[in-house]
N, C-alpha and C positions, 0 to 999 in steps of 0.2 A: 410453899405453890405462890402462885402470884395469877391474879384473874385481869386476861382483858376483856374492859366493856365498853358497850357504845359511847364514847364520849359526847359532850356537848356538842352540839351540831349547831350551833349559831340561833338568831333570833328568831321566835316562832316555828323552826323545824325539831318538831319531838321525835320521828320514826324514818328509819332507814332502810334501805335492803338490800341484803348481802348480795351481791353483784358476783366476788369469786374471793375463795380461798386462795392466796400466796404460798401459805403452809401447810404442810397436813398433820396429822398424830406421829411423832418421833419424828419431826425435822427439828434439825437445831435451828435456833433463834438469837438474834444478836439484838445488844438493847437499842433501841432504834430502828430496826427494821421491821420493814409493811409487812404485815400479816395476811391483812382481809382487806378488799377493796368494799365502802359501803357506798351505795347510789342512794342520793338525798332527790329532795324537789328541786334544790336549786344546782347542786354540784354533785360529784361523783369525790371523795376522799377517802386518802388510805388511811389505817388505826397498824400502829407500829405498840409492837414491845416493849414495856416499861422496865424490865429486866429480862436479862440473857437467859437462856436455858432451853430444854426441850419441851415441843409442844404434845405435853400429856392428853387432851382431849379438845374435842371442838365441840359447843355447844349445841349451834344453830348452824342449819344449813343454806347452799345458796339458793337464793330466790324466795328465803326466809323474811319476812318482817320485822325489825326490832325495835327496840323503844333505847330512850337516853340510860344508863347505868346498865340495861343485862347480859347477860355473861356471855362471850362471847368463845371463849377458850379459856384455859385452863397450861399455864407454866409453869414447868418442874425446874426450880433453878439448882435444885438439889447436882454434886456433884455424881454421884452415885446415879440417874436419871442422864446427863450427860455422855457418862462412859458410852454404854452401850449403841449410844449415837453414832459413834466413830466408826464402828465396825461395816453397817450397811454403806458408808459416804462411797466407795467406788462405784456401787449400783446405781447411788443414785445421781453419781458425774457420768456414769456410761446411759444413763436415759435417755437424758437429751440429745446426745450425738445420733443415738436410735433414732428417736423420733425425727430428729433431722433430715435424717436420710429420706424419712418416709413422707418431709413434707410436712412436719407436727407444726402446730403453733405456737407450741412451747418456747424452741428458740433459748439461745442465751441468756441469762440476765441483763446484760447491758441492752440485747434486744428487747427484752421487757421494759425497761427501762426506758427508752426513748421512744416507746409509743403509749397512747391516751390509753384510760381503761377501756373506754368502750372500745376501740381500734384492736387490744388485746381479745376483750369477748368476742368481739368476730373473728378475728383468726382463731380461737378455739374453737368455737363453733364450725368453723369452715376447713379446718386442718391445716391452716396456711401458716407457712414459715415467717415469722415476722423480719430474720435476717436477709431475707432476700427481698423484702417490700422497702422502694425508696420513699421515703416520708418527702410530705410536701408542706409540713410546720415548719415554726420557725426550729432553727438548728437541728432542721431533718427529724423533727420528730413527727412521727406517724402516724397520721389521722385514720378516721374511721374509712373516711373513703380512698384512702390509699390500698386498704387491705380490700377492698371493695372491688376497685379498678387491678388489682394483681391476680382477684379472681374472675373476672371477664375473661383475660386470657384461657387458661384452661379451659374454661365454660364453652369459650366458641370453637375449641378443640375436640372436645366432647360430644359437641352437636356434629361439628363436620364428620366424626368418627361412621357414626352409623349412616350418617346418607353416603360416605363411601363404599362401606358391608352391603349397603341395600342396590347400591349400584351393580356391584359384583355378584348379585345371588340369582338362584338360577331362575327358570322362567316362570317355575309351576309357585314361587314366592309372587310374583308379579300378577297372581289371577286377580281378576276386580270382583270376588267374591267378599273380602274382606273389606273392599267398599261399598260393596251393597248394603252389609249386614248395620252401616254407621246410621246413625237417628238422622232423620232429615233437618237440616238448619242449625247442627253444631258444625261451630268451626273447628278447623283441622289442630292438631297440638294440644298440649296438657289442657283443662279446665280445674285442676286440683285449687285448692284453695289453703292458705297458708292462716294458720293462728299464732298469733305472737301477742303475747302478753303486755300490757305497757309498761314504760318503763316509770321509776315514781316521781319523774320531773312530768313526763304526759299527762299521768293523774295528777295531778296537783295541777297541772294549768287547765284541764279538761274539768278538774271543783273549779277552781278559783273564778273561772271565766262564767259558770254559773250561778255560783251566788254572787258575783258581780251584779248579773242581771235579776237575781231573782230578792237580792237584799238593799240594789238601792232603786231611788226611782232614775234611771239613767236616760236623758237626752242626749242628741249631738247635734251641736249650732255650724254653720258651714261660710266659707268667705271665701274670693279668693286673691291672691297677692300677685303682685306686678315686681317680678323678680329683678328687672331690670336695673337698679340701683346696686343692689347686694353685688351683681357678676361683677359690671362695671369698677366697683369696688375692688375687687377680688383681683381683676385683671390688671390692673393697676398697681398694686400692691401684691403681687403674687412674689415678684420675685425679690424683691425686697425683705420680703414677712420670712420669706424661706432662707434666706440667706442670715438673716438674725435669728433666728428660731431652729432652724433647721426642718420646719415642717409644713405644708402643706394652709393656705387657709380654706376652710372649707365654708357650706352654709351651717353647719350645725350651730358654730358658736353663735353666729347671726340670732338664730332660734331659741339657743340658750339665753342670752344675754337680754332677746326682748320679752320672754318669758319670765324673765327675774323683774322685770320694770313692771309689768302686766299683772302680775304677783303682788307687785307693792302696792300697784293701786287698787287690786281686788283681792282682800287678805283673805277673803272668805274661800277663793281656790285652793288657797296653801293651807287649808285647814283638813280636821277629819273630825267625824261624830262618834263621842266615846259615852255608850248610852243615853242619856239626853240631855249631854253640853257638846258645845261644839268649842273643839280645843284647835286655836291659832297657834301658828310655827311664824317665829321671828327671825327664822332662816330657810335658806332654800336649798333643799338637797333635790338636785336634777335626777331623775332617773332617764337614761336611754338605754330604749329598749333595741335590742341587738339579736337577730335569730342566727341562736348558735345550733351546734350539732344533734343536740339531743333537745331541741326544743328554746322556745323564745326564754332568753334570760333578761334582769334589766339591771346591769351596774348602776352605781348612783357616784355623781360628783356633787360632791360635799361642801355647803358655801357659798355657791356658786355666785351668791353676792359678790366675794373679793375676790374671785377670779379673772383674770385678764382672757383677751382671745387665746394668746398661744397657750395659756395654761388649760381651759378648754380644748382645744383641739388637740394638745399630746395627752389627755387625760381619755378624750374621746378615744383617740388613736391606740392609746395601751390595751384599754378597757376591748374593743372590739379584737386585737392579737391574742389578749388572752382567751377571749371567748372561741377564739377560732381553734387553740391549744389546749381546751380545756384547762384553763388553768388557774381562771378565775377564783377567788376565796368565796367563802360566806360572808366575810366582811363587805367586800366588794358589791355583795348584794342586798346587804341589809339598808331598812330604813327607808326614804324617799318621802320627798312630801308631792312632788308633781313629777310625772311622767312626759316625754315625748318621745314618738314611735314615727319610725319614718318610712314607710311603704314604696313611696318613692325609687328606693334604690333598687326595689324588686321591679319597676315597670307599673306600679298601681298608680293610678289617675285618681281614684275618688273611694273613700273606705269610712265607716263608721267605727273607732277604736272602741273597745272596752275598757271600761276603767281599770286602776288598778288599785284593788282595797288594800287598805283604807283610806287611798288617796280617793280625791272627789272630782278629780279632775284629769283627762290627759287631751293632749294635743298631738295630732295625726299630721304628717306631711306627707306631699307625693311627689310626682313625677311634675319636673319642669318641664312645659310645653310650650311650642311657640303656638299664640293662637293671634286672631284679630280682635282685636279690640279699640273701643272710642276713646280717644284722647282729646281732650281741645276743639270735639266737634268734627274730627278726622277720624277717620276708619287705618290701624296700626296692626302692627303686629309685634307682640309683645313674649318674651318669656314669661308664661303664666304658672302660678303653682295652686291647687286648689289646698284649703287648710280646712281643717276638720276637731272642734272642740266638743267631747263626751264629757259631760257633767252631771253629778247628783244633784236634782232637783230640790232634793230634802233639805237643802242648807245654802245652793247657789240658783238663785230666782233667771228667768230666761235671760231679762234685763243686763242682769251682770255680767254672762254669759258670751252674749253679742257684743256688750261694751268692749268685753277684755279680749276676744278674739279681732275685732276692729282694733285695739290697742295694738295686738300684735302686727294686722298689720300698717299699721303707720309706723310702728318703728320696722317694718323690714326694707317698707318703700321710701325711706327717707333714712338710711344709718347713720346721718350727724345726730339724729334725737337719743340714738344710745350712747354715745359718748356725754351727751348733756345728763344722761340718769344713771353712767358708770360713777 
């Protein structure tokens, strides 16, 4: 007998939730084959069998919260246990075919493999055959929104059917009596409520945001940045940059490099509090907040002080793609000394970002918008961006926070300074 237990889940992650069992008691499992999907506060992951055999028993059920090292299932490695498993195999093979004919979410193993864990759960809950869903992720990977889109078609048909039946109904059914019985002020249609348990990630996001507000003396300072110079530089260099590196030159790399230069000038913003001590970090691991399918995630660019603009742009795009495909790893999300979040991609003009503990500062970027500003005694139209810096006042004074943000503004408005700092 061998045990399948909850593996190490990564830095600071001690608990997971059982999202879905991929095997059931009596099923045969090969070495390295996925047995169960776990949902953590950061990512979803599959736990595989270390030894082949037959699933003898399952210790915990879907929806249960489990900790590192806890027993999930027992695998019987003996040949005696493997032999009976071969007999029911034809029935097991017939099951997916029968389910497929009924529109089941189970589909074939290949269909399951090309779908994200969240997409598989939605498909299972709504009885959708994954083999009929067209994926929008990389390499045709089926995402949650793809399953939801597939659900929309049948839902519209279902809604249309009662309408057609009602149109053919006899006159007595069309009497005003039922309408008279409806309470005044209640809109037509369903008013039912849906109660859904929070995902592990959403629970963690909620808890950490409240903790950040309760445990830190958080303040936010604002400034505005004239993006004219950066946008002009991007316009001049976009073709040669893409030709040389194969990627577009975005604005994120400018802010990453500006943040590194400003953090060098104000090291307390690249520190953290541990007990009654301040821990200063001589390296600059910048977290880039990404709005993913299951909630906000913050993959980390490591040693950004050594990265060129092209390396930063490449890493950001790779992380964005992995976030969209739900393929981020715990290593991608571990650590970080400072965070940048860009609400501007969603149209936000101004916001106050919340700290990402144990970090003591976070830079918020926003939408670039043409505004009338005074330049050299004249009113001109310039592409402007509001920027916000939230910081922990316990170790960062207002003076340093304001000067830090001014330093960011100076670097962006005159990108040549970044070349001298790099």
